[in-house]
C-alpha beads as a LAMMPS data file, in Angstrom:
LAMMPS data file: protein, C-alpha beads

254 atoms
253 bonds

1 atom types
1 bond types

-500.0 500.0 xlo xhi
-500.0 500.0 ylo yhi
-500.0 500.0 zlo zhi

Masses

1 110.0

Atoms # bond

1 1 1 0.046 -0.003 0.033
2 1 1 1.004 3.532 -0.953
3 1 1 2.370 5.630 2.198
4 1 1 0.325 8.203 2.970
5 1 1 1.217 12.264 3.432
6 1 1 -0.297 14.914 4.842
7 1 1 1.209 18.614 3.125
8 1 1 0.027 20.903 5.438
9 1 1 0.959 24.494 4.125
10 1 1 -1.396 27.567 3.429
11 1 1 0.395 28.438 0.073
12 1 1 -1.790 26.889 -2.646
13 1 1 1.088 26.669 -4.816
14 1 1 3.587 24.873 -2.767
15 1 1 1.189 22.430 -1.963
16 1 1 0.348 21.712 -5.933
17 1 1 3.864 21.816 -6.694
18 1 1 5.010 19.553 -3.662
19 1 1 2.074 17.597 -4.006
20 1 1 2.112 16.760 -7.503
21 1 1 6.326 15.963 -7.170
22 1 1 5.475 13.818 -4.369
23 1 1 2.386 11.862 -5.888
24 1 1 4.996 10.895 -9.163
25 1 1 7.226 9.674 -6.480
26 1 1 4.517 7.280 -5.706
27 1 1 2.795 8.566 -2.450
28 1 1 -1.014 9.052 -1.633
29 1 1 -0.927 12.857 -0.993
30 1 1 -3.183 14.799 1.012
31 1 1 -3.125 18.731 1.620
32 1 1 -4.225 20.943 4.454
33 1 1 -4.185 24.208 4.271
34 1 1 -4.115 24.880 7.621
35 1 1 -3.283 23.551 11.166
36 1 1 -7.176 23.377 11.879
37 1 1 -8.007 21.849 8.382
38 1 1 -4.761 19.074 9.315
39 1 1 -6.484 18.154 12.598
40 1 1 -10.361 17.568 11.158
41 1 1 -8.358 15.720 8.023
42 1 1 -6.510 13.329 10.874
43 1 1 -9.541 12.566 12.970
44 1 1 -10.654 10.814 9.618
45 1 1 -7.611 8.757 8.830
46 1 1 -3.730 9.172 10.056
47 1 1 -1.010 9.995 7.840
48 1 1 2.220 7.688 7.930
49 1 1 4.021 11.452 7.605
50 1 1 2.790 14.808 8.455
51 1 1 4.886 17.673 6.595
52 1 1 4.249 20.807 7.963
53 1 1 5.348 24.279 7.421
54 1 1 5.236 26.329 10.777
55 1 1 4.090 30.122 9.311
56 1 1 0.405 30.129 8.626
57 1 1 -2.284 31.684 10.030
58 1 1 -4.431 30.936 12.934
59 1 1 -3.814 27.841 14.700
60 1 1 -0.276 27.621 12.814
61 1 1 1.868 24.852 12.680
62 1 1 3.340 25.631 16.083
63 1 1 -0.034 25.363 17.488
64 1 1 -1.151 21.997 15.410
65 1 1 2.500 20.936 16.655
66 1 1 1.438 21.736 20.048
67 1 1 -1.901 19.445 19.535
68 1 1 -0.561 16.142 17.949
69 1 1 2.560 16.072 20.695
70 1 1 2.219 14.236 23.547
71 1 1 3.914 15.039 27.524
72 1 1 6.992 12.971 26.369
73 1 1 7.472 15.349 23.403
74 1 1 6.168 12.356 21.285
75 1 1 4.244 13.332 17.844
76 1 1 0.975 11.367 17.060
77 1 1 2.632 10.799 13.639
78 1 1 6.212 11.361 12.258
79 1 1 6.407 15.217 11.251
80 1 1 8.894 16.909 8.920
81 1 1 8.979 20.257 9.579
82 1 1 9.395 22.740 6.824
83 1 1 10.632 26.404 7.755
84 1 1 12.803 29.635 6.963
85 1 1 13.494 30.446 10.558
86 1 1 16.569 29.253 12.516
87 1 1 15.510 31.045 16.088
88 1 1 13.243 27.590 16.609
89 1 1 15.630 25.024 18.441
90 1 1 14.209 26.183 21.988
91 1 1 10.742 25.091 21.158
92 1 1 11.561 22.339 19.167
93 1 1 13.708 20.647 22.008
94 1 1 11.326 19.000 23.966
95 1 1 9.463 17.723 20.848
96 1 1 10.619 14.630 18.791
97 1 1 10.257 16.315 15.471
98 1 1 11.691 13.600 12.464
99 1 1 12.898 16.177 10.368
100 1 1 13.844 19.343 9.213
101 1 1 13.544 20.931 5.408
102 1 1 14.410 25.146 5.062
103 1 1 12.241 26.977 2.829
104 1 1 11.969 27.001 -0.004
105 1 1 11.969 23.340 -0.139
106 1 1 14.044 21.450 -2.682
107 1 1 11.525 19.059 -3.884
108 1 1 14.566 16.311 -4.375
109 1 1 15.550 17.104 -0.780
110 1 1 12.475 16.878 0.744
111 1 1 11.846 13.533 -1.119
112 1 1 15.122 12.744 0.595
113 1 1 13.831 13.389 4.135
114 1 1 10.578 11.721 3.262
115 1 1 12.291 8.463 2.285
116 1 1 14.687 8.729 5.212
117 1 1 12.165 9.089 7.776
118 1 1 9.511 7.185 6.807
119 1 1 12.305 4.605 6.316
120 1 1 13.135 4.829 9.920
121 1 1 10.055 5.433 11.496
122 1 1 8.595 2.019 10.355
123 1 1 9.090 0.229 12.966
124 1 1 7.654 2.627 16.071
125 1 1 4.302 2.291 17.069
126 1 1 1.820 4.443 14.658
127 1 1 -2.116 4.217 14.347
128 1 1 -4.732 3.441 15.981
129 1 1 -3.155 2.181 19.397
130 1 1 -0.537 4.976 20.853
131 1 1 -0.323 2.904 23.999
132 1 1 3.566 2.398 24.556
133 1 1 5.031 0.120 27.591
134 1 1 3.565 2.011 30.267
135 1 1 2.423 5.457 28.555
136 1 1 -1.163 5.416 27.803
137 1 1 -1.453 9.183 26.896
138 1 1 -3.194 8.435 23.901
139 1 1 -5.826 5.828 25.654
140 1 1 -9.104 7.306 26.035
141 1 1 -12.407 5.569 28.063
142 1 1 -15.548 5.919 26.495
143 1 1 -18.194 5.467 28.169
144 1 1 -21.268 4.122 25.813
145 1 1 -24.073 1.775 26.893
146 1 1 -25.810 1.213 23.025
147 1 1 -23.479 -0.996 21.216
148 1 1 -24.307 0.183 18.138
149 1 1 -22.900 3.811 19.032
150 1 1 -19.661 2.622 21.252
151 1 1 -18.648 0.756 17.662
152 1 1 -19.599 3.650 15.700
153 1 1 -17.688 5.740 18.225
154 1 1 -14.728 2.898 18.783
155 1 1 -13.878 3.037 14.831
156 1 1 -13.926 7.182 14.552
157 1 1 -11.316 7.797 17.578
158 1 1 -9.406 4.863 16.443
159 1 1 -9.321 6.495 13.169
160 1 1 -7.947 9.654 14.996
161 1 1 -4.871 7.762 16.549
162 1 1 -6.731 6.892 19.995
163 1 1 -6.939 3.237 21.777
164 1 1 -10.258 2.628 23.406
165 1 1 -11.626 1.083 26.281
166 1 1 -15.373 1.243 26.168
167 1 1 -17.694 1.198 29.250
168 1 1 -20.900 1.301 29.835
169 1 1 -21.893 3.257 32.759
170 1 1 -20.929 6.476 34.259
171 1 1 -19.563 4.455 37.523
172 1 1 -17.472 2.180 35.274
173 1 1 -15.933 5.366 33.565
174 1 1 -14.907 6.670 37.089
175 1 1 -13.087 3.215 37.793
176 1 1 -11.363 2.941 34.540
177 1 1 -10.333 6.518 34.666
178 1 1 -8.611 5.507 38.376
179 1 1 -7.428 2.197 37.058
180 1 1 -5.993 3.289 34.032
181 1 1 -4.952 6.972 34.030
182 1 1 -6.138 7.658 30.351
183 1 1 -5.316 10.550 28.433
184 1 1 -9.290 11.115 28.009
185 1 1 -12.639 10.439 29.059
186 1 1 -15.899 10.794 26.206
187 1 1 -19.147 10.145 27.813
188 1 1 -23.191 10.981 27.146
189 1 1 -24.516 13.644 28.914
190 1 1 -26.794 11.410 30.230
191 1 1 -24.896 8.268 30.515
192 1 1 -26.129 4.878 32.104
193 1 1 -26.398 4.933 35.961
194 1 1 -24.523 7.945 36.711
195 1 1 -24.991 11.255 34.613
196 1 1 -22.132 13.082 33.302
197 1 1 -22.159 15.981 36.159
198 1 1 -22.166 13.045 38.862
199 1 1 -19.331 12.031 37.223
200 1 1 -17.277 14.770 36.708
201 1 1 -18.101 15.965 40.193
202 1 1 -15.951 12.484 41.337
203 1 1 -13.513 13.044 39.159
204 1 1 -12.906 16.454 40.457
205 1 1 -12.138 15.458 43.551
206 1 1 -9.517 12.299 42.655
207 1 1 -6.009 13.129 41.788
208 1 1 -6.646 10.965 38.802
209 1 1 -9.380 13.168 37.508
210 1 1 -8.814 16.551 38.432
211 1 1 -7.284 18.122 35.106
212 1 1 -8.289 14.745 33.029
213 1 1 -9.474 16.203 29.613
214 1 1 -13.631 15.251 29.268
215 1 1 -15.854 15.256 25.853
216 1 1 -19.869 15.142 26.789
217 1 1 -21.810 14.803 23.939
218 1 1 -25.679 15.083 23.672
219 1 1 -28.188 15.207 21.425
220 1 1 -30.361 18.242 23.462
221 1 1 -28.824 21.628 22.430
222 1 1 -30.696 23.818 25.864
223 1 1 -27.946 25.651 26.411
224 1 1 -28.760 25.071 30.407
225 1 1 -27.889 21.523 30.458
226 1 1 -24.542 22.477 29.833
227 1 1 -24.452 24.929 32.977
228 1 1 -22.222 22.248 34.967
229 1 1 -19.405 22.383 31.845
230 1 1 -16.455 23.609 33.219
231 1 1 -14.649 24.662 29.676
232 1 1 -11.099 24.487 30.808
233 1 1 -11.269 20.923 31.168
234 1 1 -14.700 19.772 29.696
235 1 1 -15.443 20.063 25.668
236 1 1 -18.969 19.788 25.121
237 1 1 -20.509 18.456 21.522
238 1 1 -24.309 18.604 20.595
239 1 1 -25.208 15.080 19.050
240 1 1 -23.421 11.678 18.874
241 1 1 -21.632 12.181 15.458
242 1 1 -18.197 9.945 15.978
243 1 1 -16.337 12.531 13.677
244 1 1 -17.183 15.272 15.295
245 1 1 -16.526 13.972 18.878
246 1 1 -13.317 12.570 17.471
247 1 1 -12.496 16.090 16.663
248 1 1 -13.157 17.027 19.752
249 1 1 -11.125 14.608 21.836
250 1 1 -8.209 15.082 19.074
251 1 1 -8.406 19.234 20.508
252 1 1 -8.883 18.122 23.967
253 1 1 -6.329 15.397 24.257
254 1 1 -2.658 16.814 24.507

Bonds

1 1 1 2
2 1 2 3
3 1 3 4
4 1 4 5
5 1 5 6
6 1 6 7
7 1 7 8
8 1 8 9
9 1 9 10
10 1 10 11
11 1 11 12
12 1 12 13
13 1 13 14
14 1 14 15
15 1 15 16
16 1 16 17
17 1 17 18
18 1 18 19
19 1 19 20
20 1 20 21
21 1 21 22
22 1 22 23
23 1 23 24
24 1 24 25
25 1 25 26
26 1 26 27
27 1 27 28
28 1 28 29
29 1 29 30
30 1 30 31
31 1 31 32
32 1 32 33
33 1 33 34
34 1 34 35
35 1 35 36
36 1 36 37
37 1 37 38
38 1 38 39
39 1 39 40
40 1 40 41
41 1 41 42
42 1 42 43
43 1 43 44
44 1 44 45
45 1 45 46
46 1 46 47
47 1 47 48
48 1 48 49
49 1 49 50
50 1 50 51
51 1 51 52
52 1 52 53
53 1 53 54
54 1 54 55
55 1 55 56
56 1 56 57
57 1 57 58
58 1 58 59
59 1 59 60
60 1 60 61
61 1 61 62
62 1 62 63
63 1 63 64
64 1 64 65
65 1 65 66
66 1 66 67
67 1 67 68
68 1 68 69
69 1 69 70
70 1 70 71
71 1 71 72
72 1 72 73
73 1 73 74
74 1 74 75
75 1 75 76
76 1 76 77
77 1 77 78
78 1 78 79
79 1 79 80
80 1 80 81
81 1 81 82
82 1 82 83
83 1 83 84
84 1 84 85
85 1 85 86
86 1 86 87
87 1 87 88
88 1 88 89
89 1 89 90
90 1 90 91
91 1 91 92
92 1 92 93
93 1 93 94
94 1 94 95
95 1 95 96
96 1 96 97
97 1 97 98
98 1 98 99
99 1 99 100
100 1 100 101
101 1 101 102
102 1 102 103
103 1 103 104
104 1 104 105
105 1 105 106
106 1 106 107
107 1 107 108
108 1 108 109
109 1 109 110
110 1 110 111
111 1 111 112
112 1 112 113
113 1 113 114
114 1 114 115
115 1 115 116
116 1 116 117
117 1 117 118
118 1 118 119
119 1 119 120
120 1 120 121
121 1 121 122
122 1 122 123
123 1 123 124
124 1 124 125
125 1 125 126
126 1 126 127
127 1 127 128
128 1 128 129
129 1 129 130
130 1 130 131
131 1 131 132
132 1 132 133
133 1 133 134
134 1 134 135
135 1 135 136
136 1 136 137
137 1 137 138
138 1 138 139
139 1 139 140
140 1 140 141
141 1 141 142
142 1 142 143
143 1 143 144
144 1 144 145
145 1 145 146
146 1 146 147
147 1 147 148
148 1 148 149
149 1 149 150
150 1 150 151
151 1 151 152
152 1 152 153
153 1 153 154
154 1 154 155
155 1 155 156
156 1 156 157
157 1 157 158
158 1 158 159
159 1 159 160
160 1 160 161
161 1 161 162
162 1 162 163
163 1 163 164
164 1 164 165
165 1 165 166
166 1 166 167
167 1 167 168
168 1 168 169
169 1 169 170
170 1 170 171
171 1 171 172
172 1 172 173
173 1 173 174
174 1 174 175
175 1 175 176
176 1 176 177
177 1 177 178
178 1 178 179
179 1 179 180
180 1 180 181
181 1 181 182
182 1 182 183
183 1 183 184
184 1 184 185
185 1 185 186
186 1 186 187
187 1 187 188
188 1 188 189
189 1 189 190
190 1 190 191
191 1 191 192
192 1 192 193
193 1 193 194
194 1 194 195
195 1 195 196
196 1 196 197
197 1 197 198
198 1 198 199
199 1 199 200
200 1 200 201
201 1 201 202
202 1 202 203
203 1 203 204
204 1 204 205
205 1 205 206
206 1 206 207
207 1 207 208
208 1 208 209
209 1 209 210
210 1 210 211
211 1 211 212
212 1 212 213
213 1 213 214
214 1 214 215
215 1 215 216
216 1 216 217
217 1 217 218
218 1 218 219
219 1 219 220
220 1 220 221
221 1 221 222
222 1 222 223
223 1 223 224
224 1 224 225
225 1 225 226
226 1 226 227
227 1 227 228
228 1 228 229
229 1 229 230
230 1 230 231
231 1 231 232
232 1 232 233
233 1 233 234
234 1 234 235
235 1 235 236
236 1 236 237
237 1 237 238
238 1 238 239
239 1 239 240
240 1 240 241
241 1 241 242
242 1 242 243
243 1 243 244
244 1 244 245
245 1 245 246
246 1 246 247
247 1 247 248
248 1 248 249
249 1 249 250
250 1 250 251
251 1 251 252
252 1 252 253
253 1 253 254
């Protein structure tokens, strides 16, 4: 199967030139014009390598990189950085960047770096399961009693790069958080047995849950229903669409 590259640059000429060149070299290339678009695309399918321009408006390349880097400095996928700046050493000191190419990028130099990175990174654990040893930064707990919905959400979260442990009730979600120390918790507002507000009330009193990122979803859109949400640690999604919940989890879980 062809290796999949995600080319992230706000310059359409660069996307077209480098994208066409890399496709001609045999790679499957998807392009994104912003960090926000790149995050959305990563909820649908993880690439084998992200080629990232730093100087973009909005979230920018550095913001995108922060969102996909865990506390150990490991990125969700290998990242090849395109930059014309030489003063970024301090920013990258605690991040495991796979490589750098100076802009304007020479296509042959870029191709050589892509080939080197894909070869050297091929043995690393990337994809649906991001658990390495005792590190569970990419494990999320999903509380969902409906088996059909749970399977759909597990699939969407898997495509976004998460390992998913499914439980049925809010009480079981609390137990799983204490036992597994996951990267995040995802549950419906009306979780079976113990609703989301009750789960959060318990977790905020526990060391394992005080700063835990949480995504709460609900088909109801009544604003007062969200009154218990602390926006610093809890994301809310109206509805149960797997892609939207995966996007919220990808944004919340660093």
